[in-house]
C-alpha positions in Angstrom: 0.1 0.1 -0.1 3.0 2.5 0.6 5.0 1.5 -2.0 1.9 2.5 -4.5 1.1 5.5 -3.1 5.1 6.5 -3.6 5.0 5.6 -6.8 2.4 7.2 -7.9 3.2 10.6 -6.1 6.7 9.9 -8.1 5.1 10.0 -11.2 3.3 13.0 -10.6 6.2 14.7 -9.4 7.9 14.0 -12.5 5.2 15.6 -14.9 4.9 18.5 -12.3 8.3 19.6 -10.7 11.7 20.5 -12.8 14.5 18.3 -13.4 17.3 19.8 -11.9 19.5 16.7 -13.4 18.4 18.0 -17.2 19.4 21.7 -16.1 22.6 20.9 -14.5 22.2 22.9 -11.1 25.1 22.8 -9.6 24.0 22.0 -5.9 27.0 23.7 -4.7 25.1 26.8 -5.9 21.2 25.9 -5.4 18.8 28.1 -3.5 17.0 26.7 -0.2 14.1 26.3 -2.2 15.6 24.1 -4.9 17.4 22.2 -2.4 13.7 21.3 -0.2 12.4 20.6 -4.2 15.7 18.2 -4.9 15.5 16.5 -1.2 11.7 16.3 -1.6 11.6 14.6 -5.0 14.7 11.7 -3.4 12.8 10.7 -0.5 10.1 9.9 -2.5 12.5 7.8 -4.9 13.9 6.6 -2.1 10.6 5.5 -0.7 9.1 4.6 -4.1 12.1 2.0 -4.7 12.1 0.4 -1.4 
């Protein structure tokens, strides 16, 4: 159940949120907002794969 929710959330994130890896964003110079989005997407992906 939990895994299915995170997989659905990951698909929504992919469609809605920006991809920083495609934009070649340097994480050292990223803003706090960009880092928050990056961390959120990482957390969702980690939980979807477990």
